[in-house]
C-alpha positions in Angstrom: 7.9 36.0 8.9 9.1 35.0 12.3 8.2 37.7 14.9 11.7 37.7 16.4 14.9 38.9 14.6 18.5 38.7 15.8 20.9 41.6 15.7 23.1 39.7 13.1 20.0 39.2 10.9 19.1 42.9 11.2 22.6 43.9 10.1 22.0 42.1 6.8 18.6 43.6 5.9 18.8 46.2 3.1 17.8 49.7 4.4 15.3 50.1 1.6 11.8 49.8 3.1 13.1 49.0 6.6 11.9 51.0 9.5 13.4 50.6 13.0 11.4 51.8 16.0 12.9 52.6 19.3 10.2 51.9 22.0 12.2 52.4 25.1 10.5 53.7 28.3 11.4 55.4 31.5 12.4 58.9 32.8 13.7 61.4 30.2 13.1 58.7 27.6 13.1 61.0 24.5 16.3 62.7 25.6 17.9 59.3 26.2 16.8 58.3 22.7 18.4 61.4 21.2 21.6 60.7 23.0 22.0 57.2 21.7 19.9 55.0 19.5 20.3 52.5 16.7 21.2 54.5 13.6 18.0 55.3 11.7 15.7 54.3 14.5 12.5 56.4 14.9 11.2 57.0 18.5 7.8 55.8 19.5 6.4 56.8 22.9 4.5 54.3 25.1 2.4 56.8 26.8 1.7 59.1 23.9 1.7 56.8 20.8 1.0 53.3 22.1 -1.7 54.2 24.6 -4.4 56.8 25.2 -4.3 57.4 28.9 -7.7 58.3 30.4 -8.7 60.1 33.6 -10.0 57.0 35.4 -7.7 54.0 35.5 -10.6 51.9 36.8 -12.0 52.0 33.3 -9.3 51.0 30.8 -6.2 50.6 33.0 -3.0 52.6 32.9 -2.3 52.0 29.2 -5.5 51.7 27.3 -5.3 51.3 23.5 -5.6 54.5 21.5 -8.3 54.6 18.8 -7.3 53.1 15.4 -7.7 56.6 13.9 -5.1 58.1 16.3 -2.7 55.2 15.8 -3.1 55.6 12.0 -1.9 59.2 12.4 1.0 58.1 14.6 2.1 55.6 11.9 1.7 58.3 9.2 3.9 60.7 11.2 6.5 58.0 11.6 6.6 57.4 7.9 5.2 53.9 8.1 3.3 52.5 5.1 1.5 49.2 4.7 4.3 47.4 3.0 7.0 48.5 5.4 9.3 46.0 7.2 9.3 47.1 10.8 11.8 46.1 13.5 11.1 47.3 17.1 13.3 47.3 20.1 13.5 48.8 23.6 16.1 49.1 26.3 14.6 46.2 28.4 15.7 43.3 26.3 12.7 44.0 24.1 10.5 42.7 26.9 8.5 45.8 27.5 7.1 48.4 25.0 8.7 46.8 22.0 6.3 43.9 22.4 3.3 46.2 22.9 4.3 48.0 19.7 4.6 44.7 17.9 1.1 43.7 19.0 -0.4 47.0 18.0 1.3 47.0 14.6 0.2 43.4 13.9 -3.3 44.2 15.2 -3.5 47.2 12.9 -3.0 44.8 10.0 0.7 45.2 9.3 2.4 41.8 8.6 6.1 42.5 8.3 6.8 43.3 12.0 9.6 41.9 14.1 11.0 42.5 17.6 14.8 42.7 18.0 15.9 39.8 20.2 17.7 41.1 23.3 16.8 44.7 22.5 19.2 47.6 22.6 21.6 45.6 24.8 22.0 42.9 22.2 22.4 45.4 19.4 25.3 47.1 21.2 27.0 43.7 21.8 26.6 42.8 18.1 28.2 46.0 17.0 25.2 47.6 15.3 25.9 51.3 14.4 24.4 53.8 16.8 23.6 57.5 16.4 22.9 60.6 18.5 21.3 62.7 15.8 17.7 63.5 15.1 16.4 61.2 12.4 14.8 62.8 9.4 12.1 61.1 7.4 9.0 61.8 5.4 5.4 61.2 6.5 3.5 58.3 4.9 0.0 58.1 3.5 -2.6 57.5 6.1 -3.5 53.8 6.5 -7.2 53.5 7.2 -8.5 50.7 9.5 -11.8 50.3 11.3 -10.7 48.1 14.3 -7.9 46.2 16.0 -7.7 42.8 14.3 -6.1 40.8 17.1 -8.4 39.5 19.9 -8.9 41.5 23.1 -10.9 40.8 26.2 -12.6 43.3 28.5 -12.9 43.1 32.3 -16.4 41.7 32.0 -15.3 39.0 29.5 -12.4 38.0 31.8 -14.7 37.8 34.8 -17.3 35.7 32.9 -14.7 33.3 31.4 -13.3 32.7 34.9 -16.7 32.2 36.4 -17.5 29.6 33.7 -14.0 28.1 33.7 -14.0 28.5 30.0 -10.6 30.3 29.6 -7.1 30.1 31.0 -6.2 33.6 32.3 -2.5 34.1 32.6 -1.0 36.9 34.7 2.6 37.5 33.4 3.7 39.8 36.3 6.6 38.8 38.6 5.6 36.2 41.1 5.9 38.5 44.1 3.3 40.9 42.6 1.0 38.1 41.6 1.2 36.6 45.2 0.4 40.0 46.7 3.7 40.3 48.6 4.1 43.9 47.4 3.0 46.1 44.5 5.4 48.7 43.2 3.1 50.4 40.6 -0.6 49.8 41.2 -2.6 50.7 44.4 -3.4 47.2 45.6 -1.3 44.0 45.7 -2.7 40.7 44.6 -4.2 39.1 41.5 -7.4 38.3 39.7 -9.0 35.2 41.4 -8.6 32.2 39.1 -5.7 33.6 37.1 -2.5 31.6 37.0 1.0 33.1 37.1 3.6 32.5 34.4 6.0 35.5 34.6 7.0 37.0 31.2 10.7 36.8 32.3 10.5 33.0 31.9 10.2 33.5 28.1 13.9 34.6 28.2 17.2 32.9 28.8 20.0 34.1 31.1 21.2 36.6 28.4 17.9 38.2 28.0 17.1 36.6 24.7 14.0 34.7 23.8 14.1 31.0 24.4 13.9 29.0 21.1 10.5 28.4 19.6 10.9 24.6 20.4 11.6 25.2 24.1 8.8 27.7 24.4 6.4 25.3 22.7 7.3 22.5 25.1 7.2 24.8 28.1 3.8 26.2 27.5 2.3 22.9 26.3 3.2 21.4 29.7 2.1 24.4 31.7 -1.3 24.6 29.9 -2.0 20.9 29.8 -5.5 20.1 31.0 -6.5 23.8 31.1 -9.1 25.5 28.9 -7.7 26.1 25.4 -8.8 29.8 25.2 -6.1 32.0 26.6 -6.4 35.5 28.0 -3.1 37.2 28.8 -2.7 40.2 31.2 -0.1 42.0 33.3 -0.2 45.3 35.1 -1.4 47.5 32.2 -1.4 45.5 29.0 2.2 46.1 28.1 4.4 43.2 29.2 1.4 40.9 28.5 2.3 41.5 24.9 5.7 39.9 25.5 4.0 36.6 26.4 1.7 36.9 23.4 4.8 37.4 21.3 6.5 34.4 22.8 3.4 32.2 22.2 3.2 33.4 18.5 7.0 32.7 18.2 6.3 29.2 19.5 3.6 28.5 17.0 0.5 28.9 19.2 -2.5 30.8 18.1 -2.4 34.4 19.2 -4.4 34.7 22.5 -6.6 37.5 23.8 -5.0 40.5 25.4 -6.8 41.9 28.5 -5.6 45.5 28.0 -6.9 46.9 31.3 -5.1 44.2 33.2 -4.4 44.4 37.0 -4.4 48.2 37.0 -8.1 48.2 35.9 -9.3 45.2 37.8 -7.7 46.2 41.1 -9.3 49.7 41.0 -12.8 48.6 39.8 -15.2 48.8 42.7 -16.5 45.4 44.0 -13.9 43.2 42.3 -12.4 40.4 44.4 -8.7 40.5 45.1 -6.8 37.3 45.6 -3.5 36.8 47.4 -1.2 33.8 48.0 0.6 34.9 51.2 
């Protein structure tokens, strides 16, 4: 199953066994969801469901992964069973928490997971039916897992791989953040020394839709030519990094490592070098 689905394709999927997740983020996010969402979509919260935020961002970053046990309960509460066909979207062209949800669902062992190309904006343009009511659904049986199945890297692994020049570490933040010109979210501007910058926005066309798998394949093949094969992807807090992981999977590449802590962890950890290109 391709990890990307268009609005027109979604229209034609039978409702039976289909679960749509709304993963939008921002201020008053739950209220905004209640006011307007794709009909039948169930709300999943980045901060509460897709992360387990700790007290010290220097250890884990701003959006550390929850335990598999906690995520299993989240899925049960959302009525998600192992055989479900899940489609996730957000209000940022599916380039934000929808990709994080996709990564977590896939890493939890669920296979039928897709991200809605273009997100909520594309769904509106395509004429999908929207609703402003609370969605009702039953809980599902608890899915038991022992660990995340997709590869992750810790700060220590990232540092070691860069020291040995044995991995390509990709920072997917906007170029101005990578260069250290300014930092709108974290405390320090700059990037991890040795990381290269390929902004996640370059995975999308002018309309906010994913580039075709063929174009993505050609693009990344050129960018990564003569670089170590092992890839570690990071961003600010392990959310938009999943967008590039999704794009790489869509293009047919092996799924790379996610450095969940990302810049939010590295930049706060005492003694870690900060690089700038200004």
